[in-house]
C-alpha positions as semicolon CSV with decimal commas, in nm:
position;residue;x (nm);y (nm);z (nm)
1;X;-1,194;-7,342;4,154
2;X;-1,246;-7,330;3,775
3;X;-1,602;-7,227;3,624
4;X;-1,650;-7,301;3,290
5;X;-1,793;-7,063;3,078
6;X;-2,161;-7,081;2,956
7;X;-2,067;-7,135;2,625
8;X;-1,807;-7,414;2,611
9;X;-1,894;-7,743;2,582
10;X;-1,874;-7,938;2,852
11;X;-1,708;-8,262;2,886
12;X;-1,984;-8,488;3,045
13;X;-1,907;-8,859;3,148
14;X;-2,184;-9,114;3,188
15;X;-2,182;-9,268;3,556
16;X;-2,492;-9,546;3,721
17;X;-2,602;-9,489;4,048
18;X;-2,848;-9,743;4,245
19;X;-3,135;-9,564;4,433
20;X;-3,443;-9,670;4,602
21;X;-3,746;-9,671;4,458
22;X;-3,896;-9,406;4,665
23;X;-3,646;-9,206;4,618
24;X;-3,632;-9,227;4,255
25;X;-3,945;-9,178;4,216
26;X;-3,916;-8,852;4,463
27;X;-3,687;-8,716;4,161
28;X;-3,814;-8,769;3,910
29;X;-4,153;-8,598;4,015
30;X;-3,932;-8,315;4,084
31;X;-3,763;-8,294;3,775
32;X;-4,125;-8,349;3,586
33;X;-4,312;-8,039;3,813
34;X;-3,972;-7,834;3,749
35;X;-3,984;-7,948;3,353
36;X;-3,648;-8,051;3,305
37;X;-3,505;-8,378;3,251
38;X;-3,422;-8,628;3,543
39;X;-3,033;-8,619;3,403
40;X;-3,047;-8,196;3,430
41;X;-3,187;-8,232;3,772
42;X;-2,950;-8,483;3,852
43;X;-2,660;-8,206;3,751
44;X;-2,836;-7,936;3,967
45;X;-2,811;-8,151;4,275
46;X;-2,499;-8,231;4,237
47;X;-2,357;-7,875;4,124
48;X;-2,522;-7,767;4,413
49;X;-2,411;-8,010;4,683
50;X;-2,017;-7,922;4,570
51;X;-2,088;-7,547;4,547
52;X;-2,244;-7,529;4,898
53;X;-2,374;-7,792;5,087
54;X;-2,019;-7,994;5,146
55;X;-1,840;-7,708;5,308
56;X;-2,121;-7,433;5,440
57;X;-2,164;-7,604;5,732
58;X;-1,793;-7,670;5,815
59;X;-1,756;-7,299;5,775
60;X;-2,007;-7,212;6,002
61;X;-2,324;-7,091;5,811
62;X;-2,668;-7,315;5,961
63;X;-3,005;-7,308;5,820
64;X;-3,200;-7,112;6,009
65;X;-3,612;-7,058;5,984
66;X;-3,710;-6,683;5,770
67;X;-3,896;-6,583;6,071
68;X;-3,655;-6,634;6,332
69;X;-3,389;-6,462;6,118
70;X;-3,643;-6,199;6,037
71;X;-3,749;-6,132;6,384
72;X;-3,395;-6,101;6,521
73;X;-3,246;-5,838;6,304
74;X;-3,594;-5,642;6,370
75;X;-3,479;-5,588;6,708
76;X;-3,158;-5,497;6,620
77;X;-3,068;-5,113;6,580
78;X;-3,007;-4,959;6,260
79;X;-2,609;-4,902;6,405
80;X;-2,564;-5,290;6,509
81;X;-2,685;-5,430;6,189
82;X;-2,414;-5,195;5,979
83;X;-2,158;-5,304;6,261
84;X;-2,241;-5,660;6,255
85;X;-2,223;-5,671;5,854
86;X;-1,885;-5,501;5,869
87;X;-1,758;-5,729;6,110
88;X;-1,877;-6,015;5,890
89;X;-1,778;-5,900;5,578
90;X;-1,372;-5,860;5,734
91;X;-1,327;-6,121;5,924
92;X;-1,633;-6,408;5,813
93;X;-1,607;-6,358;5,469
94;X;-1,257;-6,387;5,318
95;X;-1,223;-6,725;5,553
96;X;-1,566;-6,887;5,390
97;X;-1,505;-6,806;5,084
98;X;-1,178;-6,977;5,101
99;X;-1,277;-7,309;5,224
100;X;-1,574;-7,291;4,979
101;X;-1,396;-7,163;4,675
102;X;-1,009;-7,185;4,767
103;X;-0,935;-6,822;4,689
104;X;-1,066;-6,533;4,811
105;X;-1,112;-6,264;4,530
106;X;-1,422;-6,079;4,379
107;X;-1,489;-6,352;4,104
108;X;-1,524;-6,584;4,399
109;X;-1,709;-6,407;4,641
110;X;-1,991;-6,344;4,333
111;X;-1,958;-6,721;4,303
112;X;-2,066;-6,819;4,658
113;X;-2,319;-6,509;4,680
114;X;-2,521;-6,689;4,397
115;X;-2,479;-7,041;4,531
116;X;-2,605;-6,860;4,860
117;X;-2,902;-6,733;4,682
118;X;-2,966;-7,014;4,517
119;X;-2,961;-7,245;4,798
120;X;-3,166;-6,963;5,011
121;X;-3,380;-6,990;4,753
122;X;-3,397;-6,626;4,735
123;X;-3,512;-6,527;4,389
124;X;-3,249;-6,309;4,220
125;X;-3,161;-6,199;3,870
126;X;-2,772;-6,163;3,767
127;X;-2,674;-5,998;3,487
128;X;-2,333;-5,923;3,350
129;X;-2,195;-5,718;3,041
130;X;-1,829;-5,602;2,972
131;X;-1,905;-5,328;3,210
132;X;-2,100;-5,410;3,487
133;X;-2,239;-5,663;3,711
134;X;-2,597;-5,626;3,835
135;X;-2,788;-5,823;4,132
136;X;-3,128;-5,822;4,196
137;X;-3,208;-5,973;4,515
138;X;-3,588;-6,030;4,642
139;X;-3,527;-6,158;5,020
140;X;-3,865;-6,056;5,174
141;X;-3,682;-6,037;5,529
142;X;-3,776;-5,660;5,552
143;X;-3,575;-5,351;5,621
144;X;-3,307;-5,425;5,829
145;X;-3,206;-5,720;5,641
146;X;-3,152;-5,528;5,304
147;X;-2,939;-5,311;5,548
148;X;-2,753;-5,595;5,671
149;X;-2,695;-5,710;5,307
150;X;-2,634;-5,315;5,172
151;X;-2,338;-5,315;5,423
152;X;-2,181;-5,673;5,343
153;X;-2,139;-5,609;4,959
154;X;-2,055;-5,198;5,009
155;X;-1,793;-5,401;5,225
156;X;-1,657;-5,701;5,045
157;X;-1,667;-5,463;4,725
158;X;-1,470;-5,217;4,833
159;X;-1,213;-5,443;4,963
160;X;-1,158;-5,676;4,674
161;X;-1,318;-5,439;4,376
162;X;-1,454;-5,106;4,316
163;X;-1,741;-4,912;4,542
164;X;-2,048;-5,053;4,417
165;X;-2,374;-4,876;4,307
166;X;-2,658;-4,989;4,613
167;X;-3,001;-4,931;4,635
168;X;-3,308;-5,083;4,876
169;X;-3,662;-5,094;4,936
170;X;-3,814;-5,311;5,224
171;X;-3,779;-5,620;5,058
172;X;-3,532;-5,607;4,802
173;X;-3,175;-5,504;4,753
174;X;-3,017;-5,399;4,437
175;X;-2,577;-5,418;4,389
176;X;-2,410;-5,277;4,073
177;X;-2,047;-5,332;4,027
178;X;-1,802;-5,239;3,789
179;X;-1,697;-5,540;3,623
180;X;-1,376;-5,411;3,433
181;X;-1,239;-5,217;3,765
182;X;-1,278;-5,588;3,943
183;X;-1,120;-5,796;3,659
184;X;-1,407;-6,014;3,651
185;X;-1,608;-5,939;3,345
186;X;-1,569;-6,301;3,239
187;X;-1,748;-6,462;3,528
188;X;-2,038;-6,705;3,478
189;X;-2,369;-6,470;3,455
């Protein structure tokens, strides 16, 4: 899937929609609270739908309350969490990423993970330069979720790219990946 460079001028086209006044008022209020234009907000909504919502449910993803997820994962042993993450990374991620991005490579993996973080509303930061990609993800789901995410990233990165440098705390995970070895130095940050 083509992802334009942020520095490229985007080609746009005008279109109009008829929306209910109540819905439009809610959208305007939300855009105002985010301090962005209604047009920018609408573009974000459409992009998120195309990047995630259109295919995620078809691929088996379901929304789950954070506390339920945390409670369930906290009852699992570290060994079970590691096995689960490895299994998901090897059997589910390739199919999921193919469905969402129509190709399974490291750039697609990073793109899907970033879309997932946005939809989950995890505070995160993704920086990239010619040498490294750096993700800092704050999930607030506890140490066992950090372990799950660490093993998931580790397994996929080792399969598609190179061994990542990963550190974790109880509620944050930091992932550094060599972008040159992965061939994804130009992916959108």
